[in-house]
C-alpha positions, 0 to 999 in steps of 0.5 A: 747790681751790687747789693750789700747786706748789713747785719749782725753776725757772730764771729763763727758766721764771719769765719765761715764766709771768710773760709768759703771765700778762701776756697773760691766760693763767690761771696756777696758783700757784707757789712757786719756788726757783732750786736744789734746795739753796735749796728744802731750805734754806728748806723744812726737814723741820720747816717742811714739816711746818708747811705740811702742817698749815696746808694748808686750815686757814685762819688759825691762831695760833702755839699751835695750829700748835705743837699740830698739829705737836707741837713747842714754840712757840719752835721753831715761831715761828722756823720761821713767821718764816722762812716768812713772810719768804720769803712762803711763808705770810702773817702777819696783823695779828691775829698769826695765820698762813695758808697759803692753799692746799688742796693742795701739789704738789712738782715738780722734776727731777734730771738727770745732772750735766753 
């Protein structure tokens, strides 16, 4: 099962994962944002609903995704475009979209403000 971790990481954490991968250490898949605000700006509730519907589903067309999330095609197309531009999903040449993971793990920690 391919699981992606979506979370908030500092530049140093991302560099550590990159260096570990360069040394041959197997890394899990990550989609990382610099702040919680940026995560929620890019992954709105409706976009996250799309990701959940696409998880493990393979390549899907716009009409099928809109049906799965019970939304109009125009709004879903706008959200798919934003997710593809952020490289969260893949848009194929055949006009189909894919989220190539079987599971999503969301991970970030909120700490007391300094």
